[in-house]
VEXSEKOL-707795 format. One record per residue (C-alpha): x, y, z; residue number from 1. Coordinates in Angstrom, 2 decimals. Layout:
REM VEXSEKOL-707795
+---------+---------+---------+------+
|      xx |      yy |      zz | resi |
+---------+---------+---------+------+
|       X |       Y |       Z |  NUM |
...
+---------+---------+---------+------+
END
This chain:
REM VEXSEKOL-707795
+---------+---------+---------+------+
|      xx |      yy |      zz | resi |
+---------+---------+---------+------+
|    5.10 |  -11.34 |  -21.44 |    1 |
|    6.48 |  -14.79 |  -22.78 |    2 |
|    9.94 |  -13.50 |  -22.42 |    3 |
|    9.43 |  -12.89 |  -18.49 |    4 |
|   10.04 |  -16.60 |  -17.49 |    5 |
|   13.27 |  -16.75 |  -19.60 |    6 |
|   14.44 |  -13.47 |  -18.06 |    7 |
|   13.88 |  -14.93 |  -14.64 |    8 |
|   15.77 |  -18.09 |  -15.64 |    9 |
|   18.58 |  -15.92 |  -16.84 |   10 |
|   18.78 |  -13.81 |  -13.71 |   11 |
|   18.31 |  -16.63 |  -11.26 |   12 |
|   20.76 |  -19.49 |  -12.72 |   13 |
|   24.16 |  -19.30 |  -13.70 |   14 |
|   25.47 |  -21.02 |  -16.73 |   15 |
|   28.66 |  -20.52 |  -19.26 |   16 |
|   26.82 |  -19.35 |  -22.32 |   17 |
|   28.13 |  -17.01 |  -25.30 |   18 |
|   26.49 |  -13.53 |  -25.54 |   19 |
|   24.38 |  -14.80 |  -28.67 |   20 |
|   23.42 |  -17.75 |  -26.78 |   21 |
|   22.15 |  -15.54 |  -24.14 |   22 |
|   20.18 |  -13.12 |  -26.23 |   23 |
|   18.66 |  -16.09 |  -28.08 |   24 |
|   16.27 |  -16.64 |  -25.34 |   25 |
|   14.70 |  -13.01 |  -26.00 |   26 |
|   15.31 |  -12.90 |  -29.87 |   27 |
|   15.18 |  -15.08 |  -32.93 |   28 |
|   19.04 |  -14.70 |  -34.20 |   29 |
|   20.08 |  -16.69 |  -37.26 |   30 |
|   23.62 |  -18.82 |  -37.68 |   31 |
|   24.81 |  -15.70 |  -39.71 |   32 |
|   23.62 |  -12.94 |  -37.10 |   33 |
|   26.53 |  -11.62 |  -34.63 |   34 |
|   25.91 |   -8.90 |  -31.71 |   35 |
|   27.83 |   -5.37 |  -32.43 |   36 |
|   26.92 |   -3.57 |  -29.68 |   37 |
|   24.82 |   -3.32 |  -26.44 |   38 |
|   22.80 |   -0.11 |  -25.02 |   39 |
|   21.24 |    0.03 |  -21.72 |   40 |
|   18.10 |    1.73 |  -21.22 |   41 |
|   15.58 |    2.25 |  -18.26 |   42 |
|   14.65 |   -1.24 |  -17.85 |   43 |
|   15.42 |   -2.41 |  -21.22 |   44 |
|   18.32 |   -3.57 |  -22.99 |   45 |
|   19.35 |   -2.89 |  -26.75 |   46 |
|   21.22 |   -4.94 |  -29.10 |   47 |
|   22.62 |   -4.12 |  -32.40 |   48 |
|   22.57 |   -7.24 |  -34.66 |   49 |
|   24.54 |   -7.57 |  -37.89 |   50 |
|   23.49 |  -10.23 |  -40.47 |   51 |
|   27.12 |  -10.82 |  -42.01 |   52 |
|   25.65 |  -12.31 |  -44.98 |   53 |
|   23.76 |   -9.44 |  -46.11 |   54 |
|   25.49 |   -6.70 |  -44.36 |   55 |
|   21.97 |   -5.55 |  -42.84 |   56 |
|   21.55 |   -4.41 |  -39.06 |   57 |
|   18.54 |   -4.52 |  -36.87 |   58 |
|   18.01 |   -3.57 |  -33.00 |   59 |
|   16.71 |   -5.82 |  -30.67 |   60 |
|   15.10 |   -4.48 |  -27.57 |   61 |
|   14.08 |   -6.49 |  -24.58 |   62 |
|   12.97 |   -5.64 |  -20.98 |   63 |
|   15.37 |   -7.32 |  -18.33 |   64 |
|   16.01 |   -6.97 |  -14.65 |   65 |
|   19.05 |   -5.78 |  -13.33 |   66 |
|   20.80 |   -9.20 |  -12.70 |   67 |
|   19.99 |  -10.13 |  -15.88 |   68 |
|   21.20 |   -7.36 |  -17.69 |   69 |
|   24.38 |   -7.41 |  -15.64 |   70 |
|   25.00 |  -10.80 |  -16.74 |   71 |
|   24.50 |  -10.20 |  -20.38 |   72 |
|   26.75 |   -7.02 |  -20.17 |   73 |
|   29.47 |   -9.08 |  -18.61 |   74 |
|   29.57 |  -11.40 |  -21.21 |   75 |
|   29.43 |   -8.69 |  -23.80 |   76 |
|   32.64 |   -6.97 |  -22.15 |   77 |
|   34.32 |  -10.38 |  -21.93 |   78 |
|   33.96 |  -10.75 |  -25.61 |   79 |
|   35.01 |   -7.16 |  -26.14 |   80 |
|   31.45 |   -6.28 |  -27.83 |   81 |
|   31.05 |   -2.50 |  -27.62 |   82 |
|   28.72 |   -1.82 |  -24.65 |   83 |
|   27.00 |    1.71 |  -23.66 |   84 |
|   26.05 |    1.00 |  -19.90 |   85 |
|   25.17 |    4.38 |  -18.96 |   86 |
|   21.59 |    3.88 |  -18.35 |   87 |
|   19.29 |    6.54 |  -20.18 |   88 |
|   15.64 |    6.78 |  -21.14 |   89 |
|   14.62 |    6.10 |  -24.59 |   90 |
|   14.04 |    9.46 |  -26.78 |   91 |
|   10.73 |    7.66 |  -28.31 |   92 |
|    9.20 |    7.43 |  -24.73 |   93 |
|    8.89 |   11.33 |  -24.81 |   94 |
|    6.20 |   10.82 |  -27.70 |   95 |
|    4.30 |    8.69 |  -25.27 |   96 |
|    3.63 |   11.10 |  -22.60 |   97 |
|    0.06 |   11.31 |  -23.83 |   98 |
|   -0.66 |    7.61 |  -24.12 |   99 |
|    0.89 |    6.91 |  -20.80 |  100 |
|   -1.28 |    9.89 |  -19.29 |  101 |
|   -4.52 |    8.22 |  -20.55 |  102 |
|   -3.33 |    4.73 |  -19.40 |  103 |
|   -2.59 |    6.09 |  -15.99 |  104 |
|   -5.71 |    8.03 |  -15.83 |  105 |
|   -7.53 |    4.93 |  -16.64 |  106 |
|   -5.85 |    3.07 |  -13.45 |  107 |
|   -6.59 |    5.90 |  -11.03 |  108 |
|  -10.01 |    5.84 |  -12.28 |  109 |
|  -10.49 |    2.19 |  -11.46 |  110 |
|   -8.67 |    2.79 |   -8.05 |  111 |
|  -11.27 |    5.52 |   -7.27 |  112 |
|  -14.12 |    3.44 |   -8.36 |  113 |
|  -13.42 |    0.32 |   -6.15 |  114 |
|  -12.29 |    2.31 |   -3.17 |  115 |
|  -15.28 |    4.60 |   -3.22 |  116 |
|  -17.95 |    1.82 |   -4.29 |  117 |
|  -17.26 |   -0.31 |   -1.42 |  118 |
|  -17.17 |    2.81 |    0.90 |  119 |
|  -20.45 |    4.37 |   -0.38 |  120 |
|  -22.05 |    1.05 |   -0.41 |  121 |
|  -21.71 |    0.21 |    3.02 |  122 |
|  -22.40 |    3.90 |    4.13 |  123 |
|  -25.79 |    3.50 |    2.44 |  124 |
|  -26.83 |    0.39 |    3.09 |  125 |
|  -25.83 |    0.50 |    6.72 |  126 |
|  -27.09 |    4.23 |    6.83 |  127 |
|  -30.79 |    3.65 |    5.18 |  128 |
|  -32.05 |    1.30 |    7.86 |  129 |
|  -30.64 |    3.70 |   10.68 |  130 |
|  -31.79 |    6.82 |    9.48 |  131 |
|  -35.22 |    5.85 |    8.47 |  132 |
|  -35.87 |    3.51 |   11.33 |  133 |
|  -39.54 |    4.02 |   12.37 |  134 |
|  -40.46 |    6.36 |    9.75 |  135 |
|  -40.74 |    3.90 |    6.88 |  136 |
|  -41.86 |    0.21 |    6.89 |  137 |
|  -39.35 |   -2.48 |    6.97 |  138 |
|  -40.25 |   -3.45 |    3.39 |  139 |
|  -39.53 |    0.17 |    2.44 |  140 |
|  -36.16 |    0.24 |    4.21 |  141 |
|  -35.13 |   -3.10 |    2.51 |  142 |
|  -36.11 |   -1.43 |   -0.71 |  143 |
|  -33.95 |    1.49 |    0.13 |  144 |
|  -30.98 |   -0.97 |    0.74 |  145 |
|  -31.64 |   -2.64 |   -2.43 |  146 |
|  -31.38 |    0.58 |   -4.60 |  147 |
|  -28.43 |    1.62 |   -2.58 |  148 |
|  -26.58 |   -0.96 |   -4.91 |  149 |
|  -27.13 |    0.20 |   -8.27 |  150 |
|  -27.41 |    3.91 |   -6.95 |  151 |
|  -23.85 |    3.98 |   -5.76 |  152 |
|  -22.60 |    2.01 |   -8.63 |  153 |
|  -23.79 |    4.20 |  -11.24 |  154 |
|  -22.95 |    7.20 |   -9.16 |  155 |
|  -19.46 |    6.62 |   -8.88 |  156 |
|  -19.12 |    5.01 |  -12.18 |  157 |
|  -20.71 |    8.47 |  -13.64 |  158 |
|  -18.59 |   10.66 |  -11.59 |  159 |
|  -15.34 |    8.84 |  -12.62 |  160 |
|  -15.98 |    8.23 |  -16.21 |  161 |
|  -16.50 |   12.02 |  -16.66 |  162 |
|  -13.49 |   12.98 |  -15.31 |  163 |
|   -9.40 |   12.64 |  -16.03 |  164 |
|   -7.63 |   11.16 |  -13.15 |  165 |
|   -4.16 |   11.44 |  -11.59 |  166 |
|   -2.89 |   10.25 |   -8.11 |  167 |
|   -3.72 |   13.41 |   -6.37 |  168 |
|   -7.38 |   13.01 |   -7.55 |  169 |
|   -7.49 |    9.71 |   -5.94 |  170 |
|   -5.88 |   10.73 |   -2.64 |  171 |
|   -7.80 |   13.82 |   -2.63 |  172 |
|  -11.59 |   11.82 |   -2.59 |  173 |
|   -9.95 |    9.47 |    0.14 |  174 |
|   -8.96 |   12.55 |    2.25 |  175 |
|  -12.47 |   14.10 |    1.82 |  176 |
|  -14.46 |   11.05 |    2.37 |  177 |
|  -12.69 |   10.36 |    5.46 |  178 |
|  -13.13 |   13.80 |    6.75 |  179 |
|  -16.79 |   13.53 |    5.84 |  180 |
|  -17.01 |   10.00 |    7.81 |  181 |
|  -15.11 |   11.34 |   11.05 |  182 |
|  -16.70 |   14.55 |   11.27 |  183 |
|  -20.17 |   13.19 |   10.66 |  184 |
|  -19.76 |   10.68 |   13.25 |  185 |
|  -18.50 |   13.34 |   15.70 |  186 |
|  -21.07 |   15.64 |   15.10 |  187 |
|  -23.73 |   13.04 |   15.30 |  188 |
|  -22.41 |   12.17 |   19.02 |  189 |
|  -22.39 |   15.95 |   19.96 |  190 |
|  -26.07 |   16.48 |   18.68 |  191 |
|  -27.57 |   13.15 |   19.88 |  192 |
|  -25.60 |   12.19 |   23.00 |  193 |
|  -26.47 |    8.85 |   24.33 |  194 |
|  -29.82 |    8.71 |   22.40 |  195 |
|  -30.49 |    6.37 |   19.65 |  196 |
|  -30.44 |    9.57 |   17.50 |  197 |
|  -26.64 |    9.77 |   17.74 |  198 |
|  -26.41 |    7.14 |   15.19 |  199 |
|  -29.10 |    8.39 |   13.17 |  200 |
|  -27.61 |   12.18 |   12.96 |  201 |
|  -24.25 |   10.37 |   12.28 |  202 |
|  -25.48 |    8.33 |    9.35 |  203 |
|  -27.79 |   11.10 |    7.99 |  204 |
|  -25.07 |   14.01 |    7.64 |  205 |
|  -22.40 |   11.15 |    6.32 |  206 |
|  -24.93 |   10.25 |    3.48 |  207 |
|  -25.70 |   13.84 |    2.81 |  208 |
|  -22.06 |   14.96 |    2.81 |  209 |
|  -20.63 |   12.10 |    0.66 |  210 |
|  -21.59 |   13.57 |   -2.96 |  211 |
|  -20.19 |   16.98 |   -1.98 |  212 |
|  -16.76 |   15.15 |   -0.37 |  213 |
|  -16.17 |   13.43 |   -3.79 |  214 |
|  -16.38 |   16.73 |   -5.77 |  215 |
|  -14.35 |   18.60 |   -3.25 |  216 |
|  -11.85 |   15.94 |   -2.91 |  217 |
|  -11.31 |   15.47 |   -6.59 |  218 |
|  -10.97 |   19.20 |   -6.91 |  219 |
|   -8.42 |   19.52 |   -4.01 |  220 |
|   -6.52 |   16.44 |   -5.50 |  221 |
|   -5.93 |   18.56 |   -8.62 |  222 |
|   -3.54 |   20.61 |   -6.71 |  223 |
|   -1.70 |   18.11 |   -5.27 |  224 |
|   -1.02 |   15.85 |   -8.41 |  225 |
|    2.62 |   15.91 |   -7.80 |  226 |
|    2.38 |   15.60 |   -3.94 |  227 |
|   -0.24 |   12.98 |   -3.15 |  228 |
|    1.43 |   11.95 |   -0.15 |  229 |
|    0.72 |   15.13 |    1.59 |  230 |
|   -3.41 |   14.39 |    1.22 |  231 |
|   -2.48 |   10.76 |    2.58 |  232 |
|   -0.78 |   12.30 |    5.70 |  233 |
|   -3.91 |   14.46 |    6.56 |  234 |
|   -6.15 |   11.82 |    6.12 |  235 |
|   -3.81 |    9.14 |    8.09 |  236 |
|   -2.48 |   11.95 |   10.99 |  237 |
|   -5.87 |   13.36 |   11.29 |  238 |
|   -8.02 |    9.85 |   11.71 |  239 |
|   -4.81 |    8.70 |   14.30 |  240 |
|   -5.17 |   11.78 |   16.34 |  241 |
|   -8.96 |   11.69 |   16.51 |  242 |
|   -8.81 |    8.14 |   17.64 |  243 |
|   -6.67 |    9.27 |   20.46 |  244 |
|   -8.65 |   11.79 |   21.42 |  245 |
|  -11.64 |    9.74 |   21.61 |  246 |
|  -10.42 |    7.34 |   24.15 |  247 |
|   -8.87 |   10.29 |   26.36 |  248 |
|  -12.62 |   10.77 |   28.00 |  249 |
|  -12.63 |    7.01 |   28.95 |  250 |
|   -9.68 |    7.62 |   31.55 |  251 |
|  -12.35 |    9.35 |   33.45 |  252 |
|  -15.52 |    7.48 |   32.61 |  253 |
|  -15.61 |    5.68 |   36.10 |  254 |
|  -16.60 |    9.23 |   37.54 |  255 |
|  -19.09 |   10.22 |   34.88 |  256 |
|  -22.87 |    9.44 |   35.62 |  257 |
|  -24.31 |   11.83 |   32.68 |  258 |
|  -23.94 |    9.26 |   29.60 |  259 |
|  -25.49 |   12.11 |   27.62 |  260 |
|  -22.64 |   14.53 |   28.59 |  261 |
|  -20.04 |   11.76 |   28.14 |  262 |
|  -21.18 |   10.95 |   24.49 |  263 |
|  -20.99 |   14.39 |   23.67 |  264 |
|  -17.61 |   14.85 |   25.19 |  265 |
|  -16.22 |   12.28 |   23.12 |  266 |
|  -17.73 |   13.61 |   19.90 |  267 |
|  -16.24 |   17.13 |   20.70 |  268 |
|  -12.65 |   15.76 |   21.52 |  269 |
|  -12.65 |   13.38 |   18.81 |  270 |
|  -13.54 |   16.24 |   16.15 |  271 |
|  -10.75 |   18.44 |   17.95 |  272 |
|   -8.48 |   15.89 |   17.56 |  273 |
|   -9.04 |   15.26 |   13.82 |  274 |
|   -8.68 |   19.01 |   13.32 |  275 |
|   -5.37 |   19.24 |   15.35 |  276 |
|   -4.06 |   16.05 |   13.44 |  277 |
|   -4.98 |   17.86 |   10.24 |  278 |
|   -3.02 |   20.69 |   11.28 |  279 |
|   -0.01 |   18.68 |   12.36 |  280 |
|   -0.07 |   16.68 |    8.88 |  281 |
|    0.43 |   20.11 |    7.22 |  282 |
|    3.40 |   20.98 |    9.22 |  283 |
|    5.19 |   17.64 |    8.63 |  284 |
|    8.24 |   18.42 |    6.43 |  285 |
|    6.19 |   21.61 |    5.28 |  286 |
|    6.70 |   22.61 |    1.63 |  287 |
|    8.35 |   19.17 |    0.89 |  288 |
|    7.43 |   15.96 |   -0.85 |  289 |
|    5.72 |   13.28 |    1.30 |  290 |
|    6.41 |    9.85 |    0.38 |  291 |
|    3.19 |    7.95 |   -0.12 |  292 |
|    4.29 |    4.94 |    2.45 |  293 |
|    5.23 |    7.26 |    5.20 |  294 |
|    1.85 |    8.15 |    6.62 |  295 |
|    0.37 |    4.98 |    6.99 |  296 |
|    3.88 |    3.73 |    8.32 |  297 |
|    3.48 |    6.37 |   10.97 |  298 |
|   -0.06 |    5.04 |   11.86 |  299 |
|    1.42 |    1.17 |   11.73 |  300 |
|    3.94 |    2.39 |   14.68 |  301 |
|    1.00 |    3.77 |   16.69 |  302 |
|   -0.75 |    0.37 |   16.60 |  303 |
|    2.31 |   -1.48 |   17.68 |  304 |
|    2.73 |    0.81 |   20.30 |  305 |
|   -0.72 |    0.02 |   21.28 |  306 |
|   -0.27 |   -3.28 |   21.14 |  307 |
|    3.14 |   -3.11 |   23.42 |  308 |
|    0.87 |   -1.11 |   25.97 |  309 |
|   -1.54 |   -3.74 |   25.97 |  310 |
|    1.42 |   -6.37 |   26.68 |  311 |
|    2.41 |   -4.18 |   29.66 |  312 |
|   -1.18 |   -4.10 |   30.94 |  313 |
|   -1.34 |   -8.15 |   30.73 |  314 |
|    1.97 |   -8.73 |   32.35 |  315 |
|    1.35 |   -6.39 |   35.07 |  316 |
|   -1.92 |   -7.83 |   35.57 |  317 |
|   -3.74 |   -4.48 |   35.91 |  318 |
|   -7.46 |   -4.80 |   36.90 |  319 |
|   -8.99 |   -1.29 |   37.22 |  320 |
|  -10.41 |   -0.03 |   33.81 |  321 |
|   -8.60 |    3.01 |   33.75 |  322 |
|   -5.31 |    1.70 |   33.61 |  323 |
|   -6.36 |   -0.92 |   30.94 |  324 |
|   -7.35 |    2.30 |   28.96 |  325 |
|   -4.50 |    4.48 |   30.41 |  326 |
|   -1.57 |    1.89 |   28.91 |  327 |
|   -2.66 |    1.12 |   25.69 |  328 |
|   -3.47 |    4.72 |   24.52 |  329 |
|   -0.11 |    5.95 |   25.90 |  330 |
|    1.75 |    3.35 |   23.89 |  331 |
|   -0.44 |    4.17 |   20.78 |  332 |
|    0.49 |    7.95 |   21.23 |  333 |
|    3.81 |    7.15 |   22.06 |  334 |
|    4.22 |    4.89 |   18.74 |  335 |
|    2.87 |    7.70 |   16.69 |  336 |
|    5.21 |   10.17 |   17.85 |  337 |
|    8.33 |    7.81 |   17.47 |  338 |
|    6.66 |    7.15 |   14.09 |  339 |
|    6.39 |   10.83 |   13.50 |  340 |
|   10.36 |   11.65 |   13.96 |  341 |
|   11.66 |    8.20 |   12.73 |  342 |
|    9.63 |    8.72 |    9.02 |  343 |
|   11.30 |   12.06 |    8.90 |  344 |
|   14.31 |   10.06 |    7.17 |  345 |
|   12.31 |    7.28 |    5.29 |  346 |
|   11.02 |    7.30 |    2.06 |  347 |
|    8.65 |    4.40 |    1.76 |  348 |
|    6.51 |    4.16 |   -1.27 |  349 |
|    2.49 |    2.88 |   -1.14 |  350 |
|    3.83 |   -0.78 |   -1.70 |  351 |
|    5.65 |   -0.98 |    1.33 |  352 |
|    3.06 |    0.20 |    3.54 |  353 |
|    0.53 |   -1.91 |    2.01 |  354 |
|    2.67 |   -4.96 |    2.62 |  355 |
|    3.48 |   -3.79 |    6.13 |  356 |
|   -0.22 |   -3.74 |    6.93 |  357 |
|   -0.61 |   -7.30 |    5.67 |  358 |
|    2.39 |   -8.21 |    7.63 |  359 |
|    1.28 |   -6.60 |   10.88 |  360 |
|   -2.26 |   -8.13 |   10.51 |  361 |
|   -1.07 |  -11.27 |    9.33 |  362 |
|    1.25 |  -11.64 |   12.12 |  363 |
|   -1.46 |  -11.01 |   14.71 |  364 |
|   -3.48 |  -13.75 |   12.84 |  365 |
|   -0.39 |  -16.03 |   13.10 |  366 |
|   -0.24 |  -15.39 |   16.94 |  367 |
|   -3.67 |  -16.30 |   17.36 |  368 |
|   -3.41 |  -19.38 |   15.58 |  369 |
|   -0.23 |  -20.38 |   17.58 |  370 |
|   -2.25 |  -19.72 |   20.93 |  371 |
|   -5.01 |  -21.95 |   19.57 |  372 |
|   -2.84 |  -24.65 |   18.40 |  373 |
|   -0.95 |  -25.12 |   21.76 |  374 |
|   -3.90 |  -25.19 |   23.45 |  375 |
|   -2.44 |  -22.46 |   25.87 |  376 |
|   -4.16 |  -21.59 |   29.11 |  377 |
|   -7.27 |  -19.36 |   28.70 |  378 |
|   -5.36 |  -16.39 |   30.31 |  379 |
|   -4.65 |  -12.69 |   29.35 |  380 |
|   -0.92 |  -13.12 |   29.39 |  381 |
|   -0.42 |  -15.94 |   26.88 |  382 |
|   -3.22 |  -14.65 |   24.78 |  383 |
|   -1.91 |  -11.20 |   24.43 |  384 |
|    1.75 |  -12.27 |   24.20 |  385 |
|    0.83 |  -14.57 |   21.05 |  386 |
|   -1.23 |  -11.65 |   19.43 |  387 |
|    1.35 |   -9.08 |   20.01 |  388 |
|    4.59 |  -10.97 |   19.46 |  389 |
|    2.83 |  -11.94 |   16.40 |  390 |
|    1.92 |   -8.38 |   15.32 |  391 |
|    5.42 |   -7.34 |   15.79 |  392 |
|    7.42 |  -10.40 |   14.20 |  393 |
|    4.85 |  -10.05 |   10.97 |  394 |
|    5.82 |   -6.43 |   10.79 |  395 |
|    9.46 |   -6.42 |   11.27 |  396 |
|    9.47 |   -9.41 |    8.76 |  397 |
|    7.70 |   -7.55 |    6.16 |  398 |
|    9.93 |   -4.21 |    6.79 |  399 |
|   12.95 |   -6.14 |    6.10 |  400 |
|   11.53 |   -7.84 |    3.05 |  401 |
|   10.22 |   -4.58 |    1.61 |  402 |
|   13.40 |   -2.38 |    2.26 |  403 |
|   13.75 |   -1.59 |   -1.35 |  404 |
|   10.40 |   -0.23 |   -2.14 |  405 |
|   11.29 |    3.08 |   -2.13 |  406 |
|    9.98 |    6.27 |   -3.96 |  407 |
|   13.33 |    7.21 |   -4.78 |  408 |
|   15.21 |    4.22 |   -5.19 |  409 |
|   18.73 |    4.39 |   -3.53 |  410 |
|   21.26 |    2.08 |   -1.91 |  411 |
|   19.74 |   -0.77 |    0.19 |  412 |
|   21.41 |   -2.32 |    3.28 |  413 |
|   18.69 |   -4.89 |    3.36 |  414 |
|   20.45 |   -8.32 |    3.87 |  415 |
|   17.63 |   -9.99 |    1.90 |  416 |
|   17.47 |   -8.71 |   -1.65 |  417 |
|   14.31 |  -10.57 |   -2.87 |  418 |
|   12.21 |  -13.50 |   -2.22 |  419 |
|   10.10 |  -15.01 |   -5.17 |  420 |
|    7.72 |  -18.33 |   -5.50 |  421 |
|    7.71 |  -19.75 |   -8.64 |  422 |
|    6.20 |  -23.33 |   -9.22 |  423 |
|    6.08 |  -22.83 |  -12.88 |  424 |
|    9.05 |  -24.49 |  -15.08 |  425 |
|   11.02 |  -22.03 |  -17.34 |  426 |
|   13.39 |  -22.54 |  -19.99 |  427 |
|   17.34 |  -22.04 |  -19.21 |  428 |
|   20.39 |  -22.80 |  -20.97 |  429 |
|   22.52 |  -25.55 |  -19.21 |  430 |
|   26.20 |  -25.96 |  -19.95 |  431 |
|   27.65 |  -29.27 |  -21.02 |  432 |
|   30.82 |  -30.86 |  -20.18 |  433 |
|   32.06 |  -30.39 |  -23.55 |  434 |
|   31.73 |  -26.70 |  -23.16 |  435 |
|   28.46 |  -26.34 |  -25.49 |  436 |
|   25.17 |  -25.79 |  -24.06 |  437 |
|   21.41 |  -27.12 |  -24.32 |  438 |
|   18.11 |  -25.76 |  -23.47 |  439 |
|   16.22 |  -27.48 |  -20.25 |  440 |
|   13.22 |  -26.88 |  -18.25 |  441 |
|   13.91 |  -25.84 |  -14.55 |  442 |
|   11.32 |  -25.20 |  -11.53 |  443 |
|   12.57 |  -22.24 |   -9.83 |  444 |
|   10.29 |  -23.14 |   -6.68 |  445 |
|   11.50 |  -20.75 |   -3.64 |  446 |
|   14.25 |  -18.27 |   -4.53 |  447 |
|   15.38 |  -16.22 |   -1.59 |  448 |
|   18.41 |  -13.99 |   -2.66 |  449 |
|   20.79 |  -12.50 |   -0.19 |  450 |
|   22.93 |   -9.41 |   -0.40 |  451 |
+---------+---------+---------+------+
END
């Protein structure tokens, strides 16, 4: 890790330095050492060093980013040092497959644990009081809530520790738990109607189904170890379709007097919506690899579409309930549809989807902050415009900054190459007027590199 600041300095600052001086940032070279050859590998640079005093040769390997590597290779070619710049994977990595698999298994095990520990803890701590309300004393219910903490911790720990994990397993569990929660809520609404038993049925079914969901999800995920994006697509599109279906009955809410029938109808259409979204997800580029960031990206477009619909409703000063539901709902469905086709040709990884989530949410909060700081009038249009404008601005900015976050790297047309913030000083080489160089400390600060 100690070479990372040096690599950053080499990548960021330009100077006139010999090949040997540049390599001395990464390895100890004696006055009698000379560089006889360079070879590039995936993410690393190899240099063959000859000790002219003893005649012995050795190989120095160092990880480098693309910019730093290109600087060194350019200097090597200028000094006529043989360079093999055909990037390849070092043969020794072939012997590390087992070790890498174990390392990845640990990472995915931790990912599973933190995902599901949080989900199950909230489920059981919120569900216990609802399910046992009236049947047990408040003290007993509080005791069950407390027991949920070590229970979910140990349960998920044991489940994770006794299995080998890959990315498909993690997404398989997420999809199955998502189905359990949405399905239980919908069935609870169908069984309970407007009665308080709706939540009791929903939480009860979800808590009973959770252990089965993680077992089924793990086994199903094993089948998708090479294509976990398909599982993410089923989860996200199923949830999106269920959400849209849930709000459809609201278009007729003004004409429905039977509350029980209305809630049961909502549960039924939400359940049908999830099933329909699941089937649609299976037919999105069938039999092809699904990039992990695309499902979440489609959902983000749906959210932006709903925000645009709300902005239209605010500007048009819509007053009736039905129109205030119809416009955002139409925007939501339209955004999902546009994303469905736009992401056919996109290849986003899960990091890009994550940062776009942050950009969208952060932009919305920034819009709220602007509205509060500006002391805008307490009216619908200024408030909605700040929130919606912030969401769009945050998403568009994060989407531009993460254009290179692709599952299969390719040439990018993004106008911003990368952004970095580093307040820590790093060691760098600086040229003197006489042509020699010296080592100095520099503070990179904010770096924005354009293409």
